[in-house]
TORKELUM-241847 format. One line per field, with one value per residue: residue in one letter; chain; x, y, z of N, C-alpha, C in turn. Coordinates in Angstrom, 1 decimal, padded with zeros to 4 digits. Each point is the difference from the previous one (the first is absolute). Layout:
type <- A|...
mol <- A|...
neast <- X|...
nnorth <- Y|...
nup <- Z|...
caeast <- X|...
canorth <- Y|...
caup <- Z|...
ceast <- X|...
cnorth <- Y|...
cup <- Z|...
***
This chain:
type <- X|X|X|X|X|X|X|X|X|X|X|X|X|X|X|X|X|X|X|X|X|X|X|X|X|X|X|X|X|X|X|X|X|X|X|X|X|X|X|X|X|X|X|X|X|X|X|X|X|X|X|X|X|X|X|X|X|X|X|X|X|X|X|X|X|X|X|X|X|X|X|X|X|X|X|X|X|X|X|X|X|X|X|X|X|X|X|X|X|X|X|X|X|X|X|X|X|X|X|X|X|X|X|X
mol <- A|A|A|A|A|A|A|A|A|A|A|A|A|A|A|A|A|A|A|A|A|A|A|A|A|A|A|A|A|A|A|A|A|A|A|A|A|A|A|A|A|A|A|A|A|A|A|A|A|A|A|A|A|A|A|A|A|A|A|A|A|A|A|A|A|A|A|A|A|A|A|A|A|A|A|A|A|A|A|A|A|A|A|A|A|A|A|A|A|A|A|A|A|A|A|A|A|A|A|A|A|A|A|A
neast <- -001.2|-000.3|001.1|-000.6|-000.8|000.5|000.7|-001.3|-000.2|001.6|-000.3|-000.9|000.3|000.8|-001.0|-000.6|001.1|000.3|-001.1|-000.4|001.2|-000.4|-000.9|000.6|000.9|-001.3|-000.6|001.1|000.9|000.7|-000.8|-000.7|000.9|000.2|-001.0|000.0|001.1|-000.9|-001.0|-001.0|000.7|-001.4|-001.3|-000.4|001.4|000.4|-001.1|000.0|001.5|-000.5|-000.7|001.0|000.9|-001.1|-000.4|001.2|000.7|-001.2|000.1|001.4|-000.3|-001.3|000.7|000.9|-000.7|-000.7|001.5|000.3|-001.1|000.3|001.1|-000.3|-000.6|001.1|000.3|-000.9|-000.2|000.8|-000.8|-000.3|001.1|-000.7|-001.1|000.6|000.5|-001.3|-000.7|001.3|000.3|-001.3|000.4|000.6|-000.7|-000.7|001.3|000.4|-001.2|000.3|001.1|-000.9|-001.3|001.0|000.6|-001.4
nnorth <- -028.8|000.6|-000.4|000.1|-000.5|-000.9|-000.5|-000.1|-000.9|-000.6|-000.1|-000.7|-000.5|-000.5|-000.4|-000.5|-000.6|-000.3|-000.4|-000.6|-000.5|-000.2|-000.6|-000.6|-000.2|-000.2|-000.5|-000.1|000.6|-000.7|-000.7|000.5|000.2|-001.3|-000.3|000.6|-000.4|-000.7|000.5|000.8|001.1|-000.1|000.6|000.0|000.1|000.5|000.6|000.2|000.4|000.9|000.2|000.2|000.2|000.7|000.6|000.4|000.4|000.1|000.1|000.2|000.6|000.7|000.4|000.5|000.6|000.3|000.3|000.5|000.8|000.4|000.0|000.8|000.5|000.1|000.3|000.9|000.8|-001.1|-000.8|001.2|-000.4|-000.5|-000.4|-000.5|-000.8|-000.6|-000.5|-000.9|-000.6|-000.3|-000.6|-000.7|-000.5|-000.2|-000.6|-000.3|-000.2|-000.4|-001.0|-000.3|000.0|-000.7|-000.4|000.5
nup <- 000.4|-001.2|-000.7|-000.8|000.6|000.4|-001.2|-000.4|001.1|-000.3|-001.4|000.3|001.0|-000.8|-001.0|001.0|000.4|-001.2|-000.3|001.0|-000.2|-001.2|000.7|000.8|-001.3|-000.6|001.2|-000.1|000.8|000.0|-000.5|000.8|001.0|-000.4|000.4|000.9|000.2|-000.4|000.9|-000.5|000.8|-000.2|000.5|-001.1|-000.3|001.1|000.1|-001.3|000.5|001.0|-001.0|-000.9|000.5|000.5|-001.4|-000.5|001.4|000.0|-001.2|000.3|001.0|-000.5|-001.0|001.0|000.6|-001.4|-000.4|001.1|000.0|-001.3|000.4|001.1|-000.9|-000.8|001.1|000.3|-001.3|000.0|-000.3|000.5|-000.3|-001.2|000.7|000.9|-001.1|-000.7|001.0|-000.1|-001.4|000.1|001.4|-000.7|-000.5|001.0|000.6|-001.3|-000.1|001.3|-000.4|-001.0|000.7|000.8|-001.2|-000.3
caeast <- 000.1|001.1|001.2|-000.5|-000.7|001.2|000.6|-001.0|-000.2|000.8|000.3|-001.3|000.6|001.3|-000.6|-000.8|001.1|000.8|-001.1|000.1|001.3|000.2|-001.0|000.7|000.6|-000.6|-000.6|001.2|000.2|001.2|-000.6|-000.9|001.3|000.7|-001.2|000.0|001.2|000.3|-001.0|000.2|000.0|-000.8|-000.7|-001.0|000.5|000.2|-001.5|-000.3|001.0|-000.3|-001.2|000.5|000.9|-000.8|-000.6|000.9|000.1|-001.0|-000.5|000.8|-000.3|-001.1|000.4|000.6|-000.8|-001.1|000.9|-000.2|-001.2|000.0|000.8|-000.7|-001.0|000.7|000.7|-001.3|-000.9|001.1|-001.3|-000.6|001.3|-000.1|-001.2|000.5|000.9|-000.9|-000.3|001.1|000.2|-001.2|000.6|001.4|-000.3|-000.7|001.2|000.7|-000.8|000.3|001.3|000.2|-000.4|000.5|000.8|-000.4
canorth <- 001.4|-000.2|001.1|001.5|000.7|000.2|001.4|001.3|000.4|000.8|001.4|001.2|000.6|001.0|001.3|000.6|000.9|001.2|001.0|000.5|000.9|001.1|000.8|000.8|000.9|000.9|000.6|000.5|001.5|-000.3|-000.1|001.1|000.9|-000.2|000.1|001.2|000.2|-000.2|000.9|001.4|-000.1|000.8|-000.5|-000.7|-001.1|-000.7|-000.5|-001.2|-001.3|-001.1|-000.9|-001.2|-000.9|-000.8|-000.9|-001.4|-000.6|-000.2|-000.9|-001.0|-000.9|-000.9|-001.0|-001.3|-000.8|-000.8|-001.0|-000.9|-001.0|-000.9|-000.8|-001.0|-001.0|-001.2|-000.9|-000.9|-000.5|-000.3|-000.5|001.0|001.2|000.8|000.9|001.0|001.1|000.9|001.2|000.9|000.9|001.2|000.9|001.0|001.1|001.4|000.7|000.6|001.2|000.8|000.9|000.9|001.0|000.9|000.7|000.8
caup <- -000.4|-001.0|000.1|-000.6|001.0|000.9|-000.5|-000.2|001.4|000.6|-000.8|000.4|001.3|-000.2|-000.2|000.7|000.7|-000.7|000.0|001.0|000.3|-000.8|000.5|001.2|-000.6|-000.7|001.0|000.8|-000.2|-000.9|-001.4|-000.1|-000.4|-001.6|-000.9|-000.1|-000.4|-001.4|-000.8|000.3|001.1|000.5|000.9|-000.7|-000.3|001.4|000.3|-001.0|000.2|001.1|-000.3|-000.9|000.7|001.2|-000.6|-000.3|001.1|000.4|-001.1|-000.2|001.5|-000.3|-000.9|000.7|000.9|-000.8|-000.4|001.4|-000.1|-001.0|000.3|001.1|-000.7|-000.6|001.3|000.4|-001.1|-001.7|-000.8|-000.8|000.1|-001.1|000.2|000.8|-000.7|-000.9|001.2|000.7|-000.7|000.0|000.9|-000.5|-001.0|000.8|000.6|-001.2|000.0|001.1|-000.1|-001.0|000.4|000.9|-000.6|-000.9
ceast <- 001.4|001.1|-000.3|-001.0|000.9|000.9|-000.6|-000.3|001.0|000.5|-001.3|000.5|001.0|-000.3|-000.9|000.7|000.6|-001.3|000.1|001.2|-000.1|-001.3|000.4|000.9|-000.2|-000.6|001.3|000.1|001.1|-000.6|-000.6|001.1|000.6|-001.4|000.0|001.3|000.1|-001.2|000.2|-000.3|-001.2|-001.0|-001.0|000.7|000.4|-001.2|000.1|000.9|-000.5|-001.4|000.4|000.7|-001.0|-001.1|000.6|000.2|-001.2|-000.4|001.2|-000.2|-001.0|000.2|000.9|-001.0|-000.7|001.0|000.1|-001.1|-000.1|000.9|-000.5|-001.4|000.3|000.4|-001.5|-000.5|000.8|-001.0|-000.3|001.0|-000.3|-000.9|000.8|001.1|-000.4|-000.4|001.0|000.2|-001.0|000.4|001.4|-000.7|-000.8|000.8|000.4|-001.0|-000.3|001.1|000.1|-000.8|000.6|001.1|-000.1|000.4
cnorth <- 000.0|001.2|001.2|000.6|000.5|001.4|001.3|000.6|000.6|001.5|000.9|000.3|000.9|001.5|000.8|000.7|001.1|001.2|001.0|000.7|001.2|001.2|000.8|001.1|001.0|001.2|000.8|001.4|000.1|000.0|001.3|001.3|-000.2|000.4|002.1|000.6|000.1|000.8|001.5|000.3|001.0|-001.0|-000.8|-001.3|-000.9|-000.9|-001.2|-001.0|-000.6|-000.5|-001.1|-000.8|-000.8|-001.0|-001.3|-000.7|-000.8|-001.1|-001.1|-000.9|-000.9|-001.1|-001.2|-000.6|-000.8|-001.2|-001.2|-001.0|-000.9|-001.0|-001.2|-000.7|-000.7|-001.1|-000.9|-000.6|-000.3|-000.1|001.2|001.2|000.7|001.1|001.2|001.0|001.1|001.2|001.1|001.2|001.1|001.2|000.8|001.0|000.9|000.6|000.9|001.2|001.1|001.0|000.8|001.3|001.0|000.5|000.8|001.4
cup <- -001.1|000.5|-000.5|000.9|001.4|-000.3|-000.2|001.4|000.6|-000.5|000.3|001.4|-000.1|-000.9|000.7|001.2|-000.7|-000.4|001.4|000.5|-001.1|000.4|001.1|-000.2|-000.6|001.0|000.9|-000.5|-001.0|-001.3|-000.2|-000.5|-001.2|-001.1|000.1|-000.6|-001.7|-000.8|000.4|001.3|000.6|000.8|-000.7|-000.6|001.0|000.5|-001.1|000.2|001.2|000.0|-000.8|001.2|001.0|-000.8|-000.5|000.9|000.5|-001.1|000.2|001.4|-000.4|-001.0|000.6|001.0|-000.7|-000.6|001.0|000.2|-000.9|000.2|000.9|-000.7|-000.9|000.7|000.2|-000.7|-001.3|-000.7|-000.9|-000.1|-001.5|000.3|001.1|-000.6|-000.7|001.0|000.3|-001.1|-000.3|001.0|-000.3|-001.3|000.6|000.7|-000.9|-000.3|001.1|-000.2|-001.3|000.3|001.1|-000.6|-000.9|000.2
***
């Protein structure tokens, strides 16, 4: 296994943990309070903010889990790292599309 693959595995593991931590923060009450404080204080805005926070949090946690699985697959199958990276990029594009829809 080359040093590039080892570095990629370590960075993927750290990124996965960062995504999961961010997702947990997005699902917390303090984030929702800050989001509500920065918007208009009516019922519709608060419901939209709750939906956005939940959507962002679940997407971030999903990406974190996917990134951890990707790191494990890189560790198991280092020969197909380029193909795994391409598939991972398609999942990232899909997650970006989900976030874009959630924040409209």
